[in-house]
N, C-alpha and C positions, 0 to 999 in steps of 0.2 A: 549608599546603594552599591551593591556589587557591580563590577564591570558588566554593563548590559550588552545585549546583542542589538544591532541596528537593523530594523526591518524597513527597507526602502520600498515604499509603495510607488508604483509607476502607472502602467496601463492595466491595473488589477485592483481597482478600488472597491474591494469587497472582503468579506470574511469567508464566504463559501468557496469550496474548491480552490484553495489558495496554498499551493505547495510550500512557498517560502514561509508563509505564516505557520504552517504545520511544523516546518523544520525549526523555526524560531521557538515555538512553544515547546517542542521536544527537547530543546537545548537546556531548558531549566533555568536560564538566567532571566533577569528582567528584560522585557521587550520594549524598546523605544521605537515608536512609529514615526516615520519621516516621509515627507513628500517634497520633491524638488521641481520647481518650475525653471526649466532650462530653455530659454528662448534663443540661445546663441548656437548651441551645437547643431540644431536642425538647419541652420542657414536659411535659405528661402522658404523652407517648409515649417516655419513657426506656426503654431496652432492658429487656425482661422477663427474669426469672430464668433461664429455660431458654436463651434466645438469648445471654445473657451467658456461660453455661457454654460454649456452642459457640464463641463469640467468643474465649474464653480459649485454647482448644485451637488455633484457627486462628492466633492471634497467636503462640503458642509455635512452631508449625510455620513460620510466615513468618520469625520472628526467627532460627530455626536455618538456614533457607535463605539468608537475608541474610548470616549469619556465614560460611557456606561460600563466599560470594562476597566475603569480605574486609571486610564492613561490620558495622554494628550498627543495630538498629531502635530509634530514639529514641521512648520512650513519654512522653506528657504527658497531663495531665487538666485540664479547665477549659473555659471558653467559647472557641469558636474565634476570635471577634472579638478576644480578648486574647492567646491562646496562640500562634496562628499568626504574627502580626506579631512577637511576642517572639522566637520561635525563628529567624525570618528575620533579625532583627537580630543575635542571638547568633552566627549562622553567617556573617553578611555575605553571605547569598545574594542574588542579583539575579534569579533565576528560580524560580518555583514551579509545579509540575505536579500536577494532581489529576484524579480521575474525578468526573464530575458525579453529583449526587443530585437527586431529583425530589420529595421530600416538601415540603410547603408551607414548613416552617421552614427546610429546607436551601436551597431556592431563594432565599429572602429573605436568609438569612445569607451565602450564597456571593456574591450580588451585592454586598452591602455590603462583604464582605471583599475581593473583587476590586478594588472602587473604592478602598478604603483602601490596598491594596498598590500599586496603580498610581500613586496620589498620592505614594507614597514612592519612586517610580522602579523598582519591582520588576515584572518581566514575569510575567504569569500566563497559563497555558494549561490548559484543561480539556478532558476527553475523555469519550466514551461507552464505558463498560466493562461495563455491566450489562444492556443491553437490545439486542434486535435492531434496532429503530428507536426513536428518542427520541419523547417524547409530542407534540412539535410538528412532527414530520416527516410524519405521516400525518393529514391533515385533509380535510374535505369540500371540494367545489368552491368553496363560498363562504367558505372559511377557517374555518368553525366546527368544533368537535370532533365526533367521532362519538359517538352515544349508544346505538348498538346494535352488538352484537359481530359479527354476520354480515357487514354491509357493511364494517366495519373489517377483518375478517379477509380479505375479498376484496381490499380495497385493499392490505393488507399483502402478500398473496401475489402481487398483480399488479405489484409493484415489482421492480426488480432486487434480487436477494438481498442481505442484509447483507454487508458486506465479509468476506473470508476472515479467519479468526483469525490473529493474529500469533504467530510462534514466540518463544521466549525469545531476547532479543538475544544474538548471539554475543559471547563474551569479556566478559560482563557482570561489572562490578565495582562494589562499593559502598564508601563511605568510612566510617571510624570516627573522627569528629572529636574531637580532644582537648578536654577542658574543657567538653563539652556534656553536661549532666546528663540522665539518663533515669530515670523512676520505675520501681521494681520492679513487674512485672506482678502479683505476689501482693498488693501493697498496694491494688490496685483491688478485691479481694474479688469477683471475677467468679464464682468457684466457691463452693458452699456449704461451710460448715465443720460446724457442729452445728445442727440435724440434717443429716446428709449424705443428701440426697434424690436424688443424681445417679447412684446405682449403675446404674440402668436406662439412663441416657444413655450412661454409659461402655461398657456392653455393646453398645449399638446403633449408636454413631457413631464414626468417625475424622475429627475436624474438621480436615482438612488438604487441601491440593491433591492429594496422593497419594490420600487417601481418596475424594475426588470422582472422580478418574480411575478408581479401582477400581470404584466404583459404576457409572460410565458403561460401563465395559467389560463388567461383568456384565449390564447391561441390553441392550447391543448383542449379546450372545451368545445372545439368544433372546427375552426378554420384549417387546422393542420391536416385534417383528413380530406378536405376538398381542395387543398393547395394546388395540386397538379392541374385541376380543372379551372380554378378561379384566380390564380395568382396574377394573371395578365390583365385583370379588369380593375382599373384604378378606382372606379366608383363603388367597389365592394370592400368590406372589411375582411379581406381574405389573406393578408400577409401578417407576419409576426411583429414588425416594427422594432425588432430587437437590435438592429444594427448599431444605433448610438451606444447602447449598453455594452455591446461587444467591443466597441471602439475604445471606451474608457475602462472597461473591465468591471462594470457593476454586475455582470454575469459572465460566466465562461462557457465556451462551446461544449465542454464535456458535461456540464450540468444540463444544457439544452438537449444534447444527444441522449443522456441517461433518462431525462424526464419524458422525452418522446417514446423511448423504448418501454419505459415502465407503464406509461399510459396505454400504449398498444397492448401490452400483456394484460393489464388490468381490465381492459374492455374486450378482450378476446379478439383483437384485431391483428392482422398481419402487419409486421413492420414495413412491408413493401408499400402499404398505403401511404406511409409518411415519407417514402423515399424521395419524391420530388422536392420536398423541403430539405431533407438531410443532405441532398446533393448541393444545396447552397452552402452548407458548412464546409463541404469538400472544396467547392469553388473558392471559398475564402482561404482555405489552406493553400490552394493552388496559386492564388494571387501572391501570398507571402513567399511561396516557393519560387515564383518568378522574380519577385523583387530581390530576394536574397541572392539568387544566382545571376541575375541581370540587373545590377544596381542602377543602371542608366534608365530604367523603366520610367521614372517620373519625368525625365527631361528629354529623352530622345527616342525616336521611333526604333523599335527593335528590328523591323524589317528595313534593311539598309536602303532599298530602293526608294523608300518614302522620304529619305533625308533630303532629296532634291525635289520634293513635290511642290508645285506652284501654288502654295497657299496665298490667299488674298488678305490685304489689310482692308478692313471694312469697319471703321469705328461706328458708323451709323447703324449698320446691321448688328454689330456686337451689342450696342447699347439697347437696341430694340429687343434683342433676344434676352438680355439680362432682365429687362423690365417687364417682360411678358407682353410685348406690343408688336409682335411679328405679323399679326393678321391671320395666323393659323390658330384656331381656338385650342386645339389639344396641346400645342407647344406653349401657348400663353398660359394655359391652365397649369401646366407643370411648373413653369418658371415662377408663377405667382404662389403656388403651393410651397415651392422651395423658399421663397422670401418670407412667407408667413410662418411656416412650420419648421424651417430648417431641414426639410426632408422632402423627398419626392419618390413616388412609386417607381419601382424598377423598370416596368415597361415604358413609362413615360420618360425615364432617364435615357433610355435607348432612342426614343423618338426625338427628344430635344437635342441629343448628341448627334444623331444623324443629320438633323436639320442644320446644326451649326457647321459641321464639318463637310457635309455633302451639298446641301442647298446653298449655303453661304460661302463655302470653301475657306472658312476661318480656321486657323490652326487648332488642333485638338488641345494644345496646351492652354489656350485661352479658356476653354471650357473647364479643363482640369483645375485651373487656378480659381475660377469663379465658384465651382463646387467646393473647393477646399475652404474658401472663405465663408460659404453660406450653409454648408451641411453640418448638422449636429453629429452626423456619423462620419465626418471626414476621417479618412483612413488612407494612408499613403498607398498601400499595396492595392486595395480594392479600387480606389479612385483612379489611379494611373492605369491599372489593368483594364478597367471599364472603358476609359476614354480611348486607349489604344485599340481595344476590341471594336468599339463602334466606328472608329476612324479607319479600321482595316489595316493598321500599320504595326500591330503587335504580333507576338506569337499566338497561334491558335485564334486569330482575330476573325471577325466577320469579313467575308470577302468584300473588297472595296465596291464591287458592283451591287452589293446589297444596300440599296438606298431606300429607306423607309418613305413611303408616301404618307404624309401626315394626315391627309383626309381619310384614306383607306384604313390606316391604323386606328384612327378615332372611331370610324364607323364599326370596325370589328370589335374593338375592346372597350368602347364607351357607347354601346348601341342606343341606350336610352338617354344619353347625354347627362347622366347624373354628375359625372366628374366635371365636365366643362361648365355646366350650369352653376356648380358650386363656386368655381374659381374664376369664371368669367361671367359674372351676373348680368352684365350689360347685354348679353345674348340670351338670357334665360327664357325669354318669351318667344324665341324663334321655335318653329316646329322642328321635330327631329330631322325631317327631310333636308333642312338647310342649316342646321345648327353647326355642323362641322365644316361647312363651306358657305358662309353667309354671303359671299360675293355672287353666288349662284342664285340667290333668292330674288324673286321679282320685287320691284319697288314697293308694291302694295303690301307684300308680306313683311318686308323690312319696316315699313311705316307702322303696320299694325303691332309689330313687336317693339317699337320705339327705338329701332336701330338706324343710325345714320352713318354709313360707311365713310371713313375718313374723318368723322367727327366724334361720334360716341364709341366707335371701335375702328381700328385701323384697317385699311386695305392691306392685302398681302404685300410684304416688302420685296418678295421675289416670287415669280411664277415657278411652280414646282417642276413641271416637265422640261422647260428650257434649262433650269438649274441642274436637273438630273443629267441632261445630255452634256452640259458643260463639265460636270464632274467626271463623267465617264470618258469624255474626250481628254481631259487632263490626265486621267489615270492611264489611258491608252498611250498617250504621248510619252508618259514617263516609262511605261513598260517597253515601248519601242526603243527609247533612248538607252535603256539598261541592257 
């Protein structure tokens, strides 16, 4: 076999709209497909359990697709600084192609690896496969990063649109190099064995390129046009659920953007009808923009005054929150959905985040770590940005005094109780009047519904109004001290 090119798959586990794949195919040499599981470079941000499960399915699907095109996906595990040069030497490859990542450790590791490969005479080319615009492409007039979403989104929308998505290269073929070892995917133990907690994930997700395209098609067939009106109602099938596919790259944002625009044109609709959804793609770019320019985002409050905030240690409260046993039905529904499906509706993410950081005064990093472990769409930029937003301590964050009342939020966004009844079935027989605040129900109503507070369903672990006042007093004391 002629000296091949090495195509290093990363967070781009697909064929569609894959610039590195296109470059490798255009090179004309045999293409060797490679994936590296590097659990060391990320440090504390090693993939969480739920996202590892999703990754396993995506890798199986990618490997099958590569086999259909004559090749084999080579799997290796270890630090990229050691493993990538090693496989390059084994193959005798003189060119390496990959898609760029933007996490702080990835930026540093990629720069170092590229320098080492070039020093050995190996050509390296990297590409954007995961964002509309890269973090360094949109900056303010003075070259500084944006710190507020609205002007960032205006700058994003004011540019020429991102390039059109690339189709799968025609006549694509991969190589199956002899004598090159590949680790069995099963040896990585990405899926749970005992206990097997992934039944709900298997019911909820098809982690593959085909699964992503099916979700996109479902979304385009209706929900995208009502997204602006319905996205905040967790009991409705009104959102795309594409986030885990974007996280591992079984679909790319340019494909989503192009598909929405094409469907709008085909149905004679204005693209503005889909703008509330398209803004979510811009928000995702803004999260990566923030992470790239402020690499402390996952660890430390970006607003300096919050670094002295009097957070509380509350193991009992944290455990109740994680298990969906807080006594607030909308909070508990969200946390149970998260545990079962590895995913949570975005409005409910904000509600449970506010409850943890404002009602319980538990540090936002605790929530960030739990989401990292349990979300199939765990994504460092979006997860950290979201938690700093809801805690009020990041750039362009919700003001700290915006404290969600979980009962009012539930009554507004789950008015018929469909969401709570699904995930908190022990309350399903309560009438709508008391469903979101069962402690307010008369004893005879509770009894008729089979609810025994403190027995079949917990009483609230904290009273919201006193907790709200406590949070505001803590913030006011911090503001005065600053």
